[in-house]
N, C-alpha and C positions, 0 to 999 in steps of 0.2 A: 831263283833260282833252289831254294828251300821248302817248293811247293814240290810235293813228293810226286801226287798223281799228275807232273807235269806232261808226262808222256802219252798217260793211257789218253786224256783232257786233250791235249793235244787231238792225237790220231783222230776221237774221236770226231770231235766239231772238224776237222777238215775233212772226213766222209759223208757230213751233210751238205758240206758244201757244191755246187759249180764247180764242173772241171776247167779250171781255169787259174790262173795265178794271183795266190793271196801272201801280201805284205803280214810279217811280224814283226812286230818293231817290241826290243827287249830292251829295257832299262839297268842301270847300275844296282839297284836294289844297296843289299848289305856292302859287296865292293863298291858304292859309292860314297856309301856312310863310314867307311874308313878311311877318304879318302880327306872327308867333311873333317871327321875325328884329327888325324895329320894333321891338317892346314889352321884348324884351331888353334891346335900344341904349340904348331911349330911357325903359324904366323904365313905358312903360304900366301895369301893374300886372297882374294873371291878370285880376279882372274886365270889369276894359276889351277888356284883347285876346280873351275868350271871347267877350263882343257883336261888337266887331267883324266877329269872324271866320262867328256869329252870321248877323249879315248880310250877308256875303260868300256865304252859301247862296242867298243870293236874286240873287243878279251869277250866282253858278255854275247854279243851275236857268233862269234867261234865257237862258246862254249856250249850253246844250245845245238848245233851244227852240229857237234860230236854228240848230244842225246841223243837231238833226233835225224839221220842219217840225212831223213828227208828234204831235209833243206838244203836249204842254198842261200854263201853267200852273193849279197852283188856284187862283188869284187871277180867271184870264181865266175863267171855269165860268159867274159870276154873270150 
C-alpha cells in the first residue's frame, strides 16, 4: 500500500484490458509484517499468526476498494 503510483498505474492497466471482470488479489504487506513481528515477540504461534494475516487480507482489500472506487469487493456482489 506504500506504492504511490498505485491508482494511476492500476487505472492505466485497466484501460488496456478488454471489458470483462478482472480479479485483483491484495496481499498483507507491512501490515502482515507487523503481525509476524508481534508473533515473534509474544509467541502467538505460527497458526495464530497465519489466521490473523488471513483476516488482515480482508482489511487490505477494503483499503484498496476505498482507494480505487471502481474495485468491487466480492462480498458486495450479493
